[in-house]
C-alpha positions in Angstrom: -53.6 2.1 -13.6 -54.8 5.2 -15.4 -53.1 4.2 -18.7 -54.5 0.7 -18.4 -58.0 1.9 -17.7 -58.0 4.2 -20.7 -56.9 1.3 -23.0 -59.6 -1.0 -21.5 -62.3 1.7 -22.0 -61.5 1.8 -25.7 -61.4 -2.0 -25.9 -64.8 -2.3 -24.1 -66.3 0.3 -26.5 -65.1 -1.7 -29.5 -66.5 -4.9 -28.1 -69.8 -3.3 -27.4 -69.9 -2.0 -31.0 -69.2 -5.5 -32.3 -72.1 -6.9 -30.2 -74.4 -4.2 -31.6 -73.4 -5.2 -35.2 -74.0 -8.9 -34.5 -70.3 -9.8 -34.8 -70.1 -11.1 -31.2 -72.6 -12.9 -29.0 -71.2 -11.9 -25.6 -69.0 -9.3 -24.0 -65.8 -10.8 -22.6 -65.0 -7.8 -20.5 -68.5 -7.1 -19.1 -67.6 -7.9 -15.5 -64.1 -6.6 -15.7 -63.6 -3.7 -13.3 -61.3 -0.7 -13.8 -58.2 -0.6 -11.7 -58.3 1.8 -8.7 -56.5 5.0 -9.4 -54.9 7.2 -6.8 -56.5 10.7 -6.9 -54.3 13.5 -8.1 -54.4 17.0 -6.8 -55.2 19.5 -9.5 -52.6 22.3 -10.1 -54.6 25.3 -11.1 -53.7 28.6 -12.7 -54.7 31.8 -11.0 -56.5 34.5 -13.0 -53.3 36.6 -13.1 -51.3 33.6 -14.5 -53.9 32.9 -17.1 -54.0 36.5 -18.4 -50.2 36.6 -18.4 -50.1 33.3 -20.4 -52.5 34.8 -23.0 -50.3 37.9 -23.5 -47.2 35.8 -23.8 -48.7 33.6 -26.5 -50.0 36.6 -28.3 -46.5 37.9 -28.6 -45.6 34.7 -30.5 -48.8 34.5 -32.6 -51.8 36.9 -32.2 -54.4 34.4 -33.4 -53.2 31.6 -31.2 -53.1 34.1 -28.3 -56.8 34.8 -28.9 -57.4 31.0 -29.2 -55.9 30.5 -25.7 -57.9 33.4 -24.3 -61.1 31.9 -25.8 -60.4 28.4 -24.5 -59.7 29.9 -21.1 -63.0 31.7 -21.1 -65.3 29.2 -22.7 -63.9 25.8 -21.4 -63.8 24.5 -25.0 -61.5 21.5 -25.6 -58.5 22.0 -27.9 -60.2 20.2 -30.8 -63.5 22.0 -30.3 -61.7 25.4 -30.6 -59.6 24.4 -33.7 -62.7 23.1 -35.5 -64.8 26.2 -34.6 -66.5 28.0 -37.6 -67.7 31.6 -37.7 -71.3 30.4 -38.4 -71.3 28.9 -34.9 -70.3 32.2 -33.3 -72.9 34.9 -32.5 -71.2 38.0 -31.0 -74.4 39.9 -30.7 -76.0 37.3 -28.5 -72.6 36.5 -27.0 -73.0 32.8 -27.7 -71.1 29.9 -29.3 -72.8 26.7 -30.4 -70.8 23.5 -30.6 -72.1 20.6 -32.5 -68.9 18.5 -32.7 -68.5 17.8 -29.0 -67.0 14.8 -27.2 -70.4 13.7 -25.9 -72.0 14.1 -29.3 -74.5 16.6 -27.9 -74.9 20.2 -29.0 -73.5 22.6 -26.4 -74.3 26.3 -26.2 -71.6 28.4 -24.5 -72.3 32.0 -23.3 -69.4 34.4 -23.9 -67.8 36.7 -21.4 -66.7 40.2 -22.5 -63.1 39.1 -22.5 -64.0 36.2 -24.9 -66.0 38.6 -27.2 -63.0 41.0 -27.3 -60.7 38.0 -28.2 -63.1 37.0 -31.0 -63.2 40.6 -32.4 -59.4 40.8 -32.4 -59.1 37.8 -34.8 -58.6 38.7 -38.5 -61.2 37.1 -40.8 -60.8 35.9 -44.3 -64.1 36.1 -46.2 -63.5 32.8 -48.0 -62.4 30.9 -44.9 -65.2 29.5 -42.6 -62.8 28.7 -39.8 -62.3 31.1 -36.8 -58.6 30.4 -36.2 -57.1 31.2 -39.6 -53.4 30.6 -40.3 -52.2 33.3 -42.6 -49.0 31.4 -43.4 -50.8 28.3 -44.7 -53.8 30.2 -46.0 -56.0 27.7 -44.1 -57.2 27.0 -40.5 -54.7 26.3 -37.8 -54.3 22.5 -37.4 -51.8 22.4 -34.6 -51.5 25.4 -32.2 -49.0 23.7 -29.9 -45.9 25.4 -31.3 -46.9 29.0 -30.5 -48.5 27.8 -27.3 -45.4 26.1 -26.0 -43.2 29.1 -26.8 -45.7 31.4 -25.0 -45.9 29.3 -21.9 -42.1 29.2 -21.6 -42.1 33.0 -21.8 -44.8 33.1 -19.1 -42.9 30.7 -16.8 -45.8 28.3 -16.9 -44.0 25.2 -18.4 -46.4 22.8 -16.6 -49.6 24.3 -18.2 -51.2 22.4 -21.1 -54.4 23.1 -23.1 -56.5 21.0 -20.7 -55.4 23.2 -17.8 -57.4 26.0 -19.4 -60.6 24.0 -18.8 -59.5 23.3 -15.2 -58.8 27.0 -14.8 -62.2 28.1 -16.0 -64.1 25.5 -13.9 -62.1 26.4 -10.8 -62.9 30.1 -11.3 -66.6 29.3 -11.6 -66.7 27.2 -8.5 -64.7 29.7 -6.4 -67.0 32.5 -7.5 -70.2 30.6 -6.4 -71.4 28.7 -9.5 -73.1 25.4 -8.5 -71.6 22.1 -9.7 -74.7 21.2 -11.8 -74.3 24.3 -13.9 -70.5 23.8 -14.1 -71.2 20.2 -15.3 -73.6 21.5 -18.0 -71.2 24.1 -19.3 -68.2 21.8 -19.3 -70.2 19.1 -21.1 -69.4 16.4 -18.6 -71.7 13.4 -19.0 -71.9 12.8 -15.2 -71.6 14.9 -12.1 -68.8 12.6 -10.8 -66.3 14.1 -13.1 -67.2 17.7 -12.1 -67.0 16.9 -8.4 -63.2 17.1 -8.6 -63.7 20.9 -8.3 -66.1 20.6 -5.3 -63.3 21.2 -2.7 -62.8 24.7 -4.0 -66.2 25.9 -2.9 -66.0 25.6 1.0 -63.0 27.9 1.2 -65.3 30.7 -0.1 -68.4 29.8 1.8 -67.9 32.6 4.3 -67.8 35.1 1.4 -71.1 33.8 0.1 -72.7 34.1 3.5 -71.5 37.7 3.8 -72.8 38.6 0.4 -76.2 37.0 1.1 -76.4 38.8 4.5 -75.5 42.1 2.7 -78.3 41.6 0.2 -80.8 40.7 3.0 -79.9 43.9 4.9 -80.3 46.0 1.7 -83.7 44.4 1.1 -84.8 45.2 4.6 -83.6 48.8 4.2 -85.5 49.1 0.9 -88.6 47.7 2.6 -88.3 50.3 5.4 -87.9 53.2 3.0 -90.6 52.1 0.6 -93.3 51.1 2.9 -92.5 53.1 6.0 -92.0 50.0 8.1 -89.5 48.9 10.8 -88.3 45.4 11.5 -87.9 44.9 15.2 -87.2 41.5 16.8 -88.3 39.5 13.8 -91.7 41.2 13.8 -92.8 43.8 11.3 -95.0 46.7 12.4 -96.3 49.7 10.5 -95.0 53.1 11.6 
């Protein structure tokens, strides 16, 4: 069903384009529904597995190792990373701007320290605008799958693909308390429905969030007591 649905989505888009150009009067697939797809459980890398993968790929090719690290930190798609130019990278502001995205919208991506370090480690050729430079071909990398596949075998992560790096980053965000709306924006999903596949990761960490909020509240009360000389007793505040 998933394969059929993808093919139909392409066909529907082509027919819509034909209507917009005046080549067709009606849409023959307008009322055709997608086939129901059985939900699949996501297999996710842990933080330790992702870092181990990066190191193993770096031993094969240092630039592609940095490429994997950056994709794992920025949730960029494979093509977005390969087409990235230095003019779109601001390491001072720790920001990457993507203008060639799947949705067609400009997406600004904040960089973590690990991502900044990965960018800094990449050798730059003054005459080459591309970030991921292939010294053998004297041009940008066009297909990083060779070094990646060798690295993932070394890491014992044969099941991992490039898209799993996006799943990894999204899962880490959700498990660490980021709300789904923000995750949607950072991933570049057109609707929240796609992002909701990660929603089940949040409840397992709900108790941790409650504990952290309670700790902040206690710290706030203690600061209030020390600063203003007040006690909080039975929900009522009285001046000492």
